[in-house]
VEXGUTI-86347 format. One record per residue (C-alpha): residue number from 1; residue in one letter; chain; x, y, z. Coordinates in Angstrom, 3 decimals. Example, Ala and Ser with C-alpha at 12.3 -4.5 7.8 and 13.67 -1.06 7.14 Angstrom:
<atom 1; A; A; <12.300; -4.500; 7.800>>
<atom 2; S; A; <13.670; -1.060; 7.140>>
This chain:
<atom 1; M; A; <-75.723; -52.438; -29.171>>
<atom 2; D; A; <-72.168; -51.407; -30.002>>
<atom 3; F; A; <-69.616; -52.604; -27.421>>
<atom 4; W; A; <-68.486; -49.089; -26.485>>
<atom 5; Q; A; <-72.081; -47.934; -26.094>>
<atom 6; L; A; <-72.661; -50.884; -23.776>>
<atom 7; I; A; <-69.628; -49.972; -21.663>>
<atom 8; E; A; <-70.832; -46.359; -21.445>>
<atom 9; K; A; <-74.416; -47.387; -20.621>>
<atom 10; R; A; <-73.487; -49.659; -17.694>>
<atom 11; R; A; <-74.096; -47.925; -14.370>>
<atom 12; S; A; <-74.579; -49.127; -10.808>>
<atom 13; T; A; <-78.300; -48.924; -10.117>>
<atom 14; R; A; <-79.742; -49.185; -6.623>>
<atom 15; S; A; <-83.380; -48.459; -7.352>>
<atom 16; F; A; <-85.686; -50.693; -9.368>>
<atom 17; L; A; <-89.184; -50.567; -10.806>>
<atom 18; P; A; <-91.650; -53.212; -9.574>>
<atom 19; K; A; <-91.538; -54.926; -12.969>>
<atom 20; P; A; <-90.413; -58.530; -13.384>>
<atom 21; V; A; <-87.551; -59.503; -15.647>>
<atom 22; E; A; <-88.936; -61.571; -18.483>>
<atom 23; P; A; <-87.868; -65.249; -18.363>>
<atom 24; E; A; <-86.331; -65.049; -21.853>>
<atom 25; K; A; <-84.154; -62.108; -20.772>>
<atom 26; L; A; <-83.035; -63.944; -17.650>>
<atom 27; E; A; <-82.185; -66.961; -19.806>>
<atom 28; K; A; <-80.023; -64.778; -22.093>>
<atom 29; I; A; <-78.238; -63.276; -19.079>>
<atom 30; L; A; <-77.488; -66.739; -17.707>>
<atom 31; Q; A; <-76.321; -67.891; -21.148>>
<atom 32; A; A; <-73.942; -64.926; -21.297>>
<atom 33; A; A; <-72.506; -65.860; -17.891>>
<atom 34; N; A; <-72.111; -69.437; -19.077>>
<atom 35; K; A; <-70.022; -68.252; -22.041>>
<atom 36; A; A; <-67.570; -66.365; -19.823>>
<atom 37; P; A; <-63.959; -67.536; -19.944>>
<atom 38; S; A; <-62.757; -69.622; -17.014>>
<atom 39; A; A; <-59.490; -71.179; -15.881>>
<atom 40; R; A; <-58.988; -74.495; -17.681>>
<atom 41; N; A; <-62.643; -74.147; -18.725>>
<atom 42; N; A; <-63.603; -75.614; -15.347>>
<atom 43; Q; A; <-66.400; -73.115; -14.657>>
<atom 44; S; A; <-65.748; -73.712; -10.973>>
<atom 45; Y; A; <-68.655; -71.541; -9.859>>
<atom 46; R; A; <-72.433; -71.727; -9.698>>
<atom 47; I; A; <-75.098; -69.071; -10.125>>
<atom 48; F; A; <-77.993; -68.993; -7.694>>
<atom 49; V; A; <-81.152; -67.280; -8.972>>
<atom 50; L; A; <-83.294; -65.705; -6.261>>
<atom 51; E; A; <-86.711; -64.378; -7.279>>
<atom 52; K; A; <-88.883; -65.013; -4.217>>
<atom 53; E; A; <-89.495; -61.999; -1.978>>
<atom 54; K; A; <-88.585; -63.932; 1.181>>
<atom 55; E; A; <-85.210; -65.042; -0.258>>
<atom 56; K; A; <-84.385; -61.568; -1.591>>
<atom 57; K; A; <-85.207; -60.053; 1.809>>
<atom 58; K; A; <-82.849; -62.503; 3.533>>
<atom 59; L; A; <-80.211; -61.750; 0.917>>
<atom 60; A; A; <-80.590; -57.995; 1.534>>
<atom 61; E; A; <-80.106; -58.608; 5.256>>
<atom 62; A; A; <-76.999; -60.701; 4.538>>
<atom 63; C; A; <-75.717; -57.804; 2.399>>
<atom 64; M; A; <-75.468; -55.502; 5.403>>
<atom 65; G; A; <-79.100; -54.387; 5.191>>
<atom 66; Q; A; <-78.927; -53.017; 1.640>>
<atom 67; E; A; <-82.723; -53.038; 1.267>>
<atom 68; F; A; <-82.769; -52.076; -2.419>>
<atom 69; I; A; <-81.627; -55.642; -3.140>>
<atom 70; G; A; <-85.115; -56.797; -2.220>>
<atom 71; Q; A; <-86.600; -54.403; -4.809>>
<atom 72; A; A; <-84.728; -56.052; -7.670>>
<atom 73; S; A; <-86.766; -58.385; -9.828>>
<atom 74; V; A; <-84.098; -61.061; -9.606>>
<atom 75; C; A; <-80.842; -61.488; -7.699>>
<atom 76; L; A; <-77.982; -63.598; -8.954>>
<atom 77; V; A; <-75.455; -64.891; -6.461>>
<atom 78; F; A; <-72.188; -66.195; -7.843>>
<atom 79; A; A; <-70.370; -68.727; -5.656>>
<atom 80; T; A; <-67.205; -70.789; -5.981>>
<atom 81; W; A; <-67.684; -74.494; -6.609>>
<atom 82; I; A; <-64.285; -76.051; -6.024>>
<atom 83; E; A; <-65.213; -79.729; -6.427>>
<atom 84; D; A; <-65.694; -79.071; -10.154>>
<atom 85; T; A; <-62.046; -78.137; -10.560>>
<atom 86; S; A; <-60.194; -80.758; -12.618>>
<atom 87; V; A; <-56.844; -79.972; -11.032>>
<atom 88; I; A; <-56.900; -79.088; -7.350>>
<atom 89; S; A; <-54.037; -76.817; -6.364>>
<atom 90; E; A; <-53.282; -74.021; -3.931>>
<atom 91; K; A; <-54.702; -71.638; -6.566>>
<atom 92; S; A; <-58.001; -73.501; -7.107>>
<atom 93; N; A; <-59.979; -71.127; -4.892>>
<atom 94; F; A; <-58.358; -68.114; -6.537>>
<atom 95; Y; A; <-59.268; -69.405; -10.008>>
<atom 96; A; A; <-62.817; -70.194; -8.876>>
<atom 97; Q; A; <-63.188; -66.628; -7.576>>
<atom 98; L; A; <-61.903; -65.232; -10.867>>
<atom 99; D; A; <-64.265; -67.491; -12.848>>
<atom 100; A; A; <-67.247; -66.334; -10.799>>
<atom 101; T; A; <-66.175; -62.699; -11.058>>
<atom 102; I; A; <-65.833; -62.784; -14.833>>
<atom 103; A; A; <-69.161; -64.610; -15.216>>
<atom 104; C; A; <-70.856; -62.032; -12.989>>
<atom 105; Y; A; <-69.575; -59.110; -15.019>>
<atom 106; Q; A; <-70.494; -60.794; -18.293>>
<atom 107; A; A; <-74.024; -61.388; -16.921>>
<atom 108; W; A; <-74.225; -57.712; -15.911>>
<atom 109; L; A; <-73.211; -56.512; -19.370>>
<atom 110; A; A; <-75.781; -58.845; -20.944>>
<atom 111; A; A; <-78.441; -57.393; -18.639>>
<atom 112; V; A; <-77.510; -53.853; -19.677>>
<atom 113; D; A; <-77.698; -54.877; -23.325>>
<atom 114; L; A; <-81.260; -56.084; -22.598>>
<atom 115; D; A; <-82.227; -52.686; -21.074>>
<atom 116; L; A; <-81.927; -53.927; -17.506>>
<atom 117; S; A; <-79.723; -52.570; -14.787>>
<atom 118; G; A; <-78.008; -53.771; -11.656>>
<atom 119; V; A; <-75.165; -53.270; -9.243>>
<atom 120; W; A; <-72.254; -55.418; -8.138>>
<atom 121; I; A; <-72.510; -56.215; -4.413>>
<atom 122; G; A; <-69.437; -57.390; -2.558>>
<atom 123; A; A; <-70.422; -56.243; 0.934>>
<atom 124; Y; A; <-72.076; -59.191; 2.651>>
<atom 125; R; A; <-71.665; -61.565; 5.537>>
<atom 126; D; A; <-70.331; -64.800; 4.054>>
<atom 127; E; A; <-71.881; -66.956; 6.790>>
<atom 128; D; A; <-75.376; -65.594; 6.147>>
<atom 129; I; A; <-75.211; -66.256; 2.412>>
<atom 130; I; A; <-73.670; -69.680; 2.998>>
<atom 131; E; A; <-76.640; -70.502; 5.223>>
<atom 132; L; A; <-79.228; -68.991; 2.844>>
<atom 133; L; A; <-77.909; -70.944; -0.152>>
<atom 134; D; A; <-76.934; -74.050; 1.863>>
<atom 135; L; A; <-73.368; -73.901; 0.545>>
<atom 136; Q; A; <-70.953; -76.646; 1.518>>
<atom 137; F; A; <-67.173; -76.911; 1.930>>
<atom 138; G; A; <-65.420; -75.406; -1.116>>
<atom 139; Q; A; <-68.448; -73.268; -1.950>>
<atom 140; R; A; <-68.207; -69.573; -1.074>>
<atom 141; P; A; <-70.113; -66.490; -2.188>>
<atom 142; V; A; <-68.186; -64.177; -4.494>>
<atom 143; A; A; <-70.646; -61.586; -5.790>>
<atom 144; V; A; <-74.302; -60.609; -5.619>>
<atom 145; L; A; <-75.919; -59.071; -8.702>>
<atom 146; P; A; <-79.429; -57.638; -8.210>>
<atom 147; L; A; <-81.085; -57.018; -11.587>>
<atom 148; G; A; <-84.216; -55.289; -12.787>>
<atom 149; Y; A; <-85.608; -52.293; -14.579>>
<atom 150; A; A; <-84.007; -49.125; -13.237>>
<atom 151; S; A; <-86.192; -46.496; -11.624>>
<atom 152; E; A; <-83.288; -44.063; -11.655>>
<atom 153; K; A; <-80.586; -42.999; -14.058>>
<atom 154; P; A; <-77.355; -42.807; -12.097>>
<atom 155; S; A; <-74.988; -40.028; -13.040>>
<atom 156; V; A; <-71.723; -40.696; -14.809>>
<atom 157; K; A; <-68.934; -40.913; -12.259>>
<atom 158; E; A; <-65.584; -39.317; -12.950>>
<atom 159; R; A; <-62.897; -41.862; -13.706>>
<atom 160; M; A; <-59.181; -41.793; -13.087>>
<atom 161; L; A; <-57.050; -40.445; -15.920>>
<atom 162; L; A; <-55.278; -43.197; -17.839>>
<atom 163; E; A; <-51.871; -41.670; -17.108>>
<atom 164; N; A; <-52.617; -42.185; -13.388>>
<atom 165; L; A; <-54.035; -45.674; -13.874>>
<atom 166; V; A; <-51.637; -47.236; -16.371>>
<atom 167; I; A; <-48.014; -47.867; -15.447>>
<atom 168; K; A; <-45.777; -48.383; -18.472>>
<atom 169; K; A; <-42.466; -50.164; -17.967>>
C-alpha cells in the first residue's frame, strides 16, 4: 500500500469481528514495532501480547471499562523498560515513553497495512495494568493497542487546518 493511502486508511476502530488475527500477521506487526526508531537504539520498552479472553477482560476493566477491548483478537500493551537503557539520566523515562509510543504507532500502521484495525488507548489505571502484567520498578504502561478485523468503518474526522496547527517562526 502507498504510504499516503495507509495514512488515510488508518482510523480508530472500537468494534471488532470475532475473527482471530493470523499468527503471521501478528509477527509482521511485532516486527514493524521492533524496527521503530528509539533513543540511542535502546528500545527501552517491551510489548505484551494478550490473546486470552480472561486477560483481555481484565485489561478492558483496567482501561476504565472499555469493553470493546475484550472483543479485539489481540491486545498489545507497550510498557517502559528502563533497566535496558544504556545511559540512565533524568530523561530516561521520557525517552522510554517516546520509544514505546513510536513503536506502538508503527505497529498500528503495520496492522492497517495488513487489513486490520485498532485504536490507541491511553485511558487506563496504571496500577491495574502494572498488576496484570506483573511490571516492576522502572516498568510502566504507556499505550494499549487492541487489534482485530473491524466490524465497522469509522467516519473520517475533520482535522485542524494546517495554518492553525503549524506555527512558522
